[in-house]
C-alpha positions as CSV (number, residue, x, y, z in Angstrom):
1,M,0.0,0.0,0.0
2,D,1.0,3.5,-0.7
3,Y,1.2,5.9,2.3
4,Q,2.0,9.6,1.7
5,Y,4.0,11.2,4.5
6,Y,3.4,14.8,3.6
7,D,0.0,16.4,3.4
8,E,-1.1,18.2,0.2
9,P,-1.8,21.7,1.5
10,D,-4.5,22.6,-1.0
11,Y,-6.2,19.2,-1.1
12,A,-9.4,20.2,0.7
13,D,-9.7,23.5,-1.2
14,E,-9.4,21.9,-4.6
15,E,-12.1,19.4,-3.7
16,D,-14.5,22.1,-2.6
17,E,-13.9,24.2,-5.7
18,G,-14.4,21.2,-7.9
19,S,-17.7,20.2,-6.3
20,G,-19.1,23.8,-6.4
21,G,-18.1,24.8,-9.9
22,G,-19.9,22.3,-12.0
23,G,-22.5,24.6,-13.5
24,V,-26.1,23.5,-13.7
25,G,-26.9,20.7,-11.3
26,S,-23.8,21.3,-9.3
27,D,-25.7,21.9,-6.1
28,V,-27.4,18.5,-6.4
29,V,-24.1,16.8,-6.9
30,Y,-22.7,18.6,-3.9
31,V,-25.5,17.5,-1.6
32,D,-25.3,13.9,-2.8
33,Q,-21.6,13.8,-2.0
34,D,-22.0,15.4,1.4
35,S,-24.8,13.1,2.4
36,T,-22.9,10.1,1.1
37,K,-19.8,11.1,3.0
38,S,-21.7,11.8,6.3
39,Q,-23.6,8.5,5.9
40,S,-20.3,6.7,5.3
41,N,-18.8,8.2,8.4
42,S,-21.8,7.4,10.5
43,D,-21.8,3.7,9.3
44,Y,-18.1,3.5,10.0
45,D,-18.6,4.9,13.6
46,D,-21.4,2.5,14.2
47,D,-19.5,-0.5,12.9
48,D,-16.1,0.4,14.3
49,F,-16.4,-1.7,17.5
50,E,-18.0,-4.6,15.6
51,N,-15.2,-4.6,13.1
52,V,-12.6,-4.7,15.8
53,A,-14.4,-7.5,17.6
54,N,-14.7,-9.5,14.3
55,R,-11.1,-9.1,13.5
56,L,-10.0,-10.2,17.0
57,W,-12.2,-13.2,16.8
58,E,-10.9,-14.1,13.3
59,S,-7.4,-13.7,14.7
60,Y,-8.1,-16.0,17.6
61,E,-9.7,-18.6,15.4
62,H,-7.4,-18.5,12.3
63,C,-4.1,-17.4,13.9
64,I,-3.8,-17.9,17.6
65,L,-5.0,-21.5,17.8
66,P,-3.0,-22.7,14.8
67,S,0.1,-20.9,16.0
68,L,-0.1,-22.5,19.5
69,S,-0.8,-26.0,18.1
70,Q,2.0,-25.7,15.6
71,V,4.6,-24.4,18.0
72,T,3.9,-27.1,20.6
73,S,5.5,-29.7,18.3
74,Y,8.6,-27.5,18.2
75,I,8.8,-26.7,21.9
76,V,8.4,-30.2,23.3
77,P,11.5,-31.8,21.7
78,L,13.6,-28.9,22.9
79,L,12.5,-29.2,26.5
80,L,12.6,-33.0,26.5
81,G,16.1,-33.1,25.2
82,C,17.3,-30.7,28.0
83,L,15.4,-32.7,30.7
84,L,16.8,-36.0,29.4
85,C,20.3,-34.6,29.4
86,R,19.8,-33.4,33.0
87,L,18.4,-36.8,34.1
88,L,21.2,-38.8,32.5
89,S,23.9,-36.5,33.8
90,T,22.5,-36.7,37.3
91,L,22.4,-40.5,37.2
92,Y,25.9,-40.8,35.9
93,A,27.2,-38.2,38.5
94,R,25.6,-40.2,41.3
95,H,27.1,-43.4,40.0
96,A,30.5,-41.9,39.6
97,R,30.1,-40.1,43.0
98,L,30.3,-36.6,41.6
99,V,28.6,-33.5,42.9
100,T,25.1,-33.4,41.4
101,S,23.6,-30.3,43.0
102,A,24.9,-27.3,44.7
103,S,23.8,-23.8,45.6
104,V,24.7,-20.9,43.3
105,G,28.1,-19.5,44.2
106,T,29.8,-22.7,45.6
107,S,33.1,-23.7,44.2
108,S,32.6,-27.4,43.3
109,S,33.0,-27.1,39.6
110,C,35.7,-29.0,37.6
111,S,38.8,-27.4,36.3
112,W,39.9,-27.3,32.6
113,Q,42.4,-30.1,33.3
114,E,39.7,-32.3,34.9
115,A,37.4,-31.7,31.9
116,N,39.6,-33.8,29.7
117,S,39.6,-36.8,32.1
118,L,38.0,-40.1,31.2
119,K,35.8,-39.8,34.3
120,L,34.0,-36.7,32.8
121,A,34.0,-37.9,29.2
122,P,30.6,-39.6,29.5
123,L,29.0,-36.3,30.7
124,H,30.4,-34.6,27.6
125,L,29.0,-37.3,25.4
126,I,25.6,-37.1,27.1
127,N,25.5,-33.4,26.3
128,A,26.7,-34.0,22.7
129,L,24.2,-36.7,22.0
130,C,21.2,-34.9,23.6
131,G,22.1,-31.8,21.7
132,A,22.4,-33.7,18.4
133,G,19.0,-35.2,19.1
134,V,17.5,-31.7,19.7
135,L,19.0,-30.4,16.5
136,Y,17.7,-33.4,14.5
137,A,14.2,-32.9,15.9
138,T,14.2,-29.2,14.9
139,L,16.3,-29.2,11.7
140,G,16.3,-32.7,10.4
141,Q,19.2,-33.6,8.1
142,K,20.3,-30.0,8.0
143,M,22.0,-30.6,11.3
144,L,24.8,-32.4,9.4
145,I,25.8,-29.0,8.0
146,L,26.2,-27.6,11.5
147,L,28.2,-30.7,12.6
148,L,30.5,-30.2,9.6
149,L,31.1,-26.5,10.4
150,S,31.7,-27.4,14.1
151,G,34.4,-29.8,13.0
152,I,36.0,-27.2,10.8
153,S,35.9,-24.8,13.8
154,F,37.7,-27.3,15.9
155,V,40.4,-27.6,13.3
156,L,40.7,-23.8,13.3
157,L,40.9,-23.8,17.1
158,Q,44.2,-25.7,16.9
159,L,45.9,-22.5,15.6
160,V,46.0,-21.5,19.2
161,R,48.9,-23.9,19.7
162,L,50.9,-22.2,16.9
163,G,50.5,-18.6,17.8
164,K,51.4,-16.5,20.8
165,G,49.2,-14.1,22.6
166,Q,45.8,-13.0,21.3
167,R,46.9,-12.8,17.7
168,A,45.9,-16.4,17.2
169,A,42.5,-15.8,18.7
170,V,42.0,-12.8,16.4
171,A,43.0,-14.9,13.5
172,I,40.5,-17.6,14.5
173,A,37.8,-15.0,14.8
174,A,38.5,-13.7,11.4
175,L,38.6,-17.2,9.9
176,S,35.4,-18.3,11.6
177,I,33.4,-15.3,10.5
178,G,35.0,-15.4,7.0
179,S,34.2,-19.1,6.6
180,Q,30.6,-18.3,7.4
181,F,30.5,-15.7,4.6
182,L,32.2,-18.1,2.2
183,Y,29.8,-20.9,3.0
184,E,26.8,-18.6,2.5
185,L,28.1,-17.3,-0.8
186,A,29.6,-20.3,-2.5
187,I,28.5,-23.5,-1.0
188,W,24.9,-23.2,0.2
189,Q,22.6,-23.1,-2.8
190,K,19.2,-22.9,-1.1
191,R,19.5,-19.4,0.3
192,D,15.9,-19.6,1.7
193,D,17.1,-22.3,4.2
194,W,20.2,-20.6,5.4
195,P,18.5,-18.0,7.7
196,Q,17.3,-20.9,9.8
197,L,20.9,-22.1,10.3
198,R,22.5,-18.7,10.4
199,G,21.6,-18.0,14.0
200,L,22.9,-21.5,15.2
201,Q,26.1,-21.0,13.3
202,M,26.5,-17.6,14.9
203,V,26.3,-19.1,18.4
204,T,28.8,-21.7,17.4
205,N,31.2,-19.1,16.1
206,M,30.8,-17.1,19.4
207,K,31.6,-20.2,21.4
208,V,34.7,-21.0,19.3
209,I,36.0,-17.4,19.4
210,S,35.5,-17.1,23.2
211,L,37.2,-20.4,23.7
212,A,40.2,-19.2,21.6
213,F,40.5,-15.9,23.6
214,D,40.2,-17.7,26.9
215,L,43.0,-20.1,25.9
216,T,45.3,-17.3,24.9
217,A,44.5,-15.0,27.8
218,S,47.5,-13.8,29.7
219,G,47.8,-14.9,33.3
220,A,45.8,-18.1,32.8
221,P,48.4,-20.8,32.5
222,G,46.1,-23.6,33.8
223,L,43.9,-23.6,30.8
224,R,44.1,-26.5,28.4
225,M,42.8,-27.3,25.0
226,P,39.5,-29.2,25.3
227,S,39.4,-32.8,24.1
228,I,37.1,-33.8,21.3
229,P,34.3,-35.1,23.7
230,A,34.6,-31.9,25.8
231,Y,34.5,-29.7,22.7
232,L,31.4,-31.5,21.3
233,G,29.7,-31.4,24.6
234,Y,30.3,-27.6,24.8
235,I,29.2,-26.9,21.2
236,L,26.2,-29.3,21.2
237,N,25.0,-28.4,24.7
238,P,21.2,-28.9,24.4
239,A,20.5,-25.8,26.4
240,S,22.2,-23.5,23.8
241,C,22.7,-25.4,20.5
242,A,19.2,-24.9,19.1
243,L,18.3,-21.3,20.1
244,G,21.3,-20.1,21.9
245,P,22.4,-18.2,23.9
246,W,26.1,-18.0,24.2
247,L,27.8,-19.4,27.3
248,S,31.5,-19.7,28.0
249,Y,33.4,-23.0,28.3
250,A,34.1,-22.3,31.9
251,R,30.4,-21.8,32.7
252,Y,29.6,-25.0,30.8
253,L,32.1,-26.9,33.0
254,D,30.6,-25.3,36.1
255,S,27.2,-26.7,35.3
256,L,28.4,-30.0,34.0
257,H,27.5,-31.9,37.2
258,K,26.5,-29.1,39.5
259,K,22.8,-28.3,39.0
260,P,20.4,-26.0,40.8
261,P,17.4,-27.5,42.6
262,L,15.1,-29.2,40.2
263,R,11.9,-27.9,41.6
264,R,13.0,-24.3,41.2
265,N,14.2,-24.9,37.6
266,L,10.8,-26.6,36.7
267,F,9.0,-23.5,37.9
268,H,11.3,-21.2,35.9
269,M,10.8,-23.5,32.8
270,M,7.0,-23.3,33.0
271,V,6.9,-19.5,33.5
272,N,9.3,-19.0,30.6
273,V,7.2,-21.3,28.3
274,L,4.1,-19.4,29.2
275,L,5.7,-16.0,28.4
276,S,7.1,-17.4,25.2
277,L,3.6,-18.4,24.0
278,V,2.3,-15.0,24.9
279,A,5.1,-13.4,22.9
280,L,4.4,-15.7,20.0
281,V,0.7,-14.8,20.0
282,I,1.5,-11.1,20.0
283,S,4.1,-11.4,17.3
284,N,2.0,-13.6,14.9
285,C,-1.5,-12.4,15.6
286,I,-2.1,-9.4,17.9
287,A,0.5,-7.0,16.4
288,P,-0.5,-7.7,12.7
289,A,-4.2,-7.3,13.7
290,L,-3.4,-4.0,15.3
291,G,-1.5,-2.9,12.2
292,E,-4.5,-3.8,10.0
293,L,-6.7,-1.6,12.2
294,H,-4.4,1.3,11.5
295,V,-4.5,0.9,7.7
296,P,-6.3,3.9,6.3
297,E,-9.3,3.5,4.0
298,V,-9.4,5.0,0.5
299,E,-11.7,7.8,1.7
300,Y,-9.3,8.9,4.5
301,T,-7.3,12.1,4.1
302,T,-3.5,12.1,4.1
303,R,-3.6,13.4,7.7
304,H,-5.1,10.1,8.8
305,S,-2.7,8.1,6.7
306,D,0.3,9.9,8.3
307,L,-0.8,8.8,11.8
308,S,-1.7,5.4,10.5
309,H,1.7,5.0,9.0
310,W,3.5,5.7,12.2
311,L,1.2,3.4,14.1
312,L,1.9,0.7,11.4
313,M,5.6,1.2,11.9
314,Y,5.2,0.7,15.7
315,T,3.1,-2.4,15.4
316,G,5.5,-3.9,12.8
317,A,8.4,-3.2,15.1
318,M,6.4,-4.7,17.9
319,S,6.0,-7.9,15.9
320,V,9.8,-8.1,15.5
321,R,10.5,-7.5,19.1
322,T,8.0,-10.0,20.4
323,S,9.4,-12.6,18.0
324,H,12.7,-12.0,19.6
325,Y,11.1,-12.3,23.0
326,F,9.6,-15.7,22.0
327,V,13.0,-17.1,21.1
328,S,14.6,-15.6,24.2
329,F,12.0,-16.9,26.7
330,L,12.1,-20.3,25.1
331,S,15.9,-20.4,25.4
332,Q,15.5,-19.4,29.1
333,A,13.1,-22.3,29.5
334,Q,15.8,-24.6,28.0
335,L,18.4,-23.2,30.4
336,A,16.1,-23.9,33.3
337,A,15.3,-27.4,32.1
338,A,19.0,-28.3,31.7
339,G,20.1,-26.5,34.9
340,Q,22.6,-24.4,32.9
341,Q,23.9,-21.1,34.1
342,L,25.1,-18.1,32.1
343,D,27.9,-15.6,32.2
344,T,25.9,-12.6,33.3
345,T,26.3,-10.0,36.1
346,T,22.7,-10.2,37.1
347,T,22.1,-10.0,40.9
348,P,21.4,-13.6,42.0
349,H,18.6,-12.4,44.4
350,S,16.9,-10.0,41.9
351,S,13.2,-10.4,41.5
352,S,13.4,-11.1,37.8
353,K,16.0,-13.9,38.2
354,Q,14.0,-15.5,41.0
355,L,10.9,-15.6,38.7
356,L,12.5,-16.5,35.4
357,G,15.9,-17.9,36.3
358,E,18.8,-17.1,33.9
359,L,18.0,-14.0,31.9
360,V,18.6,-13.8,28.1
361,V,16.4,-10.7,27.5
362,R,14.8,-8.0,29.7
363,P,11.7,-6.9,27.8
364,W,10.6,-4.5,30.5
365,H,13.8,-2.5,29.9
366,I,13.3,-2.6,26.1
367,E,9.7,-1.5,25.9
368,W,10.3,1.4,28.3
369,P,14.0,2.1,27.9
370,R,15.9,4.8,29.7
371,S,18.3,5.2,26.7
372,L,19.3,3.4,23.5
373,S,22.5,2.1,25.1
374,A,20.5,0.6,28.0
375,L,18.1,-0.9,25.4
376,V,21.1,-2.6,23.6
377,R,22.4,-4.1,26.8
378,C,19.0,-5.7,27.5
379,W,18.2,-7.0,24.0
380,N,20.5,-10.0,24.3
381,V,22.3,-10.1,27.7
382,P,24.7,-13.0,27.0
383,M,25.7,-11.6,23.6
384,H,26.3,-8.2,25.2
385,E,28.5,-9.9,27.7
386,W,30.4,-11.7,24.9
387,L,30.9,-8.4,22.9
388,K,32.0,-6.5,26.0
389,R,34.5,-9.2,27.0
390,Y,36.0,-10.3,23.7
391,V,35.5,-7.3,21.3
392,Y,35.1,-4.1,23.2
393,S,37.9,-4.8,25.7
394,T,40.2,-6.2,23.0
395,S,39.7,-3.3,20.6
396,K,40.2,-0.7,23.3
397,L,43.8,0.6,23.5
398,E,45.7,0.9,26.7
399,Q,45.3,4.7,26.9
400,R,41.8,5.4,28.1
401,S,40.4,8.3,26.0
402,R,37.1,9.3,24.5
403,Q,38.4,8.6,20.9
404,N,39.4,5.1,21.8
405,T,36.1,4.4,23.4
406,I,34.2,5.6,20.3
407,V,36.4,3.3,18.1
408,A,35.8,0.4,20.5
409,V,32.1,0.9,20.4
410,F,31.9,1.0,16.6
411,C,34.1,-2.0,16.4
412,T,31.7,-3.8,18.7
413,Y,28.7,-3.0,16.5
414,V,30.7,-4.0,13.3
415,V,31.6,-7.4,14.7
416,S,28.0,-7.9,15.9
417,S,26.8,-7.1,12.4
418,L,29.3,-9.5,10.8
419,L,28.3,-12.3,13.1
420,H,24.7,-12.2,11.7
421,G,26.0,-13.1,8.3
422,M,25.1,-11.5,5.0
423,D,22.1,-9.4,5.9
424,F,22.2,-5.8,4.7
425,R,19.2,-5.0,6.9
426,I,21.2,-6.0,10.0
427,Y,24.1,-3.9,8.9
428,L,21.9,-0.8,8.4
429,V,20.1,-1.2,11.7
430,L,23.1,-1.9,13.9
431,L,25.3,0.8,12.4
432,S,22.5,3.3,12.7
433,L,21.8,2.1,16.2
434,A,25.5,2.6,17.1
435,T,25.4,6.2,15.8
436,F,22.2,7.1,17.6
437,A,23.2,5.4,20.9
438,E,26.7,6.9,21.0
439,G,25.4,10.4,20.1
440,E,22.7,10.2,22.8
441,T,25.2,8.9,25.4
442,M,27.7,11.7,24.8
443,L,25.0,14.4,24.8
444,R,23.4,13.2,28.0
445,R,26.7,12.7,29.7
446,H,27.7,16.3,28.9
447,L,24.2,17.6,30.0
448,A,24.5,15.7,33.2
449,R,27.9,17.3,34.0
450,L,26.8,20.7,32.8
451,C,23.6,20.8,34.9
452,N,24.8,18.5,37.7
453,A,21.6,16.6,37.0
454,C,20.8,12.8,36.8
455,V,20.0,12.8,33.1
456,A,22.9,10.5,31.9
457,A,22.1,7.5,29.7
458,N,23.0,4.9,32.3
459,P,20.3,4.3,35.0
460,C,20.6,6.0,38.3
461,P,22.6,3.9,40.8
462,G,20.4,5.0,43.7
463,A,20.2,7.8,46.2
464,E,23.3,6.8,48.1
465,R,25.5,6.3,45.1
466,C,24.3,9.0,42.7
467,R,26.9,11.7,42.2
468,Y,24.6,14.4,40.8
469,A,23.1,17.0,43.0
470,H,19.8,17.2,41.1
471,C,18.6,13.6,41.5
472,P,14.9,12.8,42.2
473,Q,15.9,9.9,44.4
474,Q,17.9,12.1,46.6
475,R,15.8,15.3,46.7
476,G,12.3,13.7,46.2
477,W,9.6,14.7,43.8
478,L,8.5,17.9,45.8
479,C,11.4,19.8,44.2
480,V,11.0,21.5,40.9
481,S,14.5,20.3,39.7
482,S,13.4,16.7,40.2
483,W,10.4,17.3,37.9
484,L,12.7,18.8,35.3
485,V,15.0,15.9,35.5
486,G,12.1,13.5,35.2
487,L,10.7,15.2,32.2
488,T,14.1,15.2,30.5
489,N,14.5,11.5,31.1
490,L,10.9,10.9,29.9
491,A,11.7,12.8,26.6
492,F,14.7,10.7,26.0
493,T,12.7,7.6,26.7
494,L,10.0,8.5,24.2
495,L,12.8,9.3,21.7
496,A,14.3,5.9,22.2
497,I,10.9,4.3,21.6
498,F,10.6,6.2,18.4
499,H,14.0,5.0,17.3
500,L,13.1,1.5,18.2
501,A,10.0,1.5,16.1
502,Y,11.9,3.3,13.2
503,L,14.7,0.7,13.2
504,G,12.8,-2.4,14.1
505,V,10.2,-2.2,11.3
506,V,13.0,-2.7,8.7
507,L,13.6,-6.2,10.1
508,L,10.0,-7.2,9.4
509,N,10.6,-7.6,5.7
510,E,12.6,-10.7,4.9
511,T,13.1,-10.0,1.2
512,L,16.2,-8.4,-0.4
513,V,14.8,-8.4,-4.0
514,M,15.1,-5.1,-5.8
515,E,11.9,-3.5,-6.9
516,A,11.2,-2.0,-10.3
517,D,12.4,1.5,-9.2
518,N,15.7,0.0,-8.0
519,E,14.8,0.6,-4.4
520,L,15.2,-1.9,-1.6
521,P,11.7,-2.7,-0.3
522,F,12.7,-2.8,3.3
523,L,13.7,0.9,3.1
524,Y,10.1,1.9,2.2
525,H,9.2,2.8,5.8
526,W,12.3,4.9,6.3
527,A,11.7,6.7,3.0
528,S,8.1,7.3,3.9
529,A,9.2,8.7,7.3
530,G,11.6,11.0,5.5
531,Y,14.6,9.4,7.3
532,L,13.6,11.4,10.3
533,S,15.3,9.2,12.9
534,H,18.6,9.5,11.1
535,Y,18.3,13.3,11.1
536,V,17.5,13.3,14.8
537,G,20.4,11.0,15.6
538,I,22.9,13.1,13.6
539,G,21.4,16.2,15.2
540,M,22.4,14.9,18.6
541,F,26.0,14.6,17.5
542,V,25.9,18.2,16.1
543,L,24.2,19.5,19.3
544,Y,26.9,17.8,21.4
545,L,29.6,19.4,19.4
546,F,28.0,22.8,19.8
547,I,27.6,22.7,23.6
548,S,30.8,20.8,24.4
């Protein structure tokens, strides 16, 4: 459909002139058109609620129920594979007199040297076989491609023995990502099937790269190259091989035979499965139905279509976000079923972790973000940890300066884009997001220092730890400055929501085929919006340069 972004200024005047200047019989024609228009508006107002109810019922009957029944056949093998792996690991650990359960924070995990012992080899094989079963249940024979690429990655990992320092790890990272590009370009012929495998290969590459950096880390002489069973158990771990997320080799060894209480994990699994189904319904049915309600009719003026286009962008981006929530909640359910822990800095006794277990995504911080940088950190918590640990810290030079920080941030976004494979949409979105987020962070940091107000991009650490004088948590909401700080933060929050809708709607379109006018179809919404978000993001940089 064609939506015009700008109003025609003389549209109503031309229509009135045309209807009144028709000579003899023009008054009759004018009355007929006016009565027809008023009757149409009256009918639309009377049937508005009925149309909404009918659309929601059709969505329930033809979308919600089929989606839930179809996804059940996908969820059950994932959870059964994780539960089976946990059961077999527990039985073997008891038979071999290993620790089978421990509270979080205890130091009963095995070392890297013990991981290659014959006593722990059956645990690695249990993880590898259960993970292979999960992949076969979800991918079928396509899993052989992933097994082949995992074997190639193990061969590349042996370069660590030849190099010194982190140069070998950087070489392995370049070869792993480059081989993924080469495979996508030259080997794989069915490009329609590759997006299903791209995410799994991305998680595998992240595991291999992190393992290479850990092996070459200075001050860690006790680390040893994993054996083949240990490597396969780590790569094919059923809690992360099908949907992710990334977890380090050390965390995999920590949870190899040390599991949290089963009753608590089952509660976490059920809650995450329920939330994943809710996210699926919103993504597949609710958000598209809301988008259809906002589609303007032919009789609507361009002012209606402008508002409808922005609402359509928001509902389209909502569909993308909730699709990501579905995958993230389901991966959290797998982690809970397998008793696997992650490399995150979340407080163990936080309310969200007590309810959901290990966190992969924080939707409440995405739907109402304080800033774009905070949104990025909450989109994929394990991947953010991976990027911060192995890309951001590595690309940052020894001298701590603002220029080096900006370079490290953009290197992080570039690597994140390359990990997603050959997807031009991802490149545009992530690089645009890097520009917007860094501009907002620098501007808000300077405003916070200039005004001594708690308006920085990072969340307020609390009344006792906040270093700014004008902080609502310190001075309370009876002070005028607290309201000004709150309104400023609210404005940046609304701006972040606007950026989120603007960038997210591009990912809704899966096609990369050029149209007749040589324009990429997924850029349609940006062009219809006049690339407003890009102007705002660049304007933040310019404003920062003026006031700094």
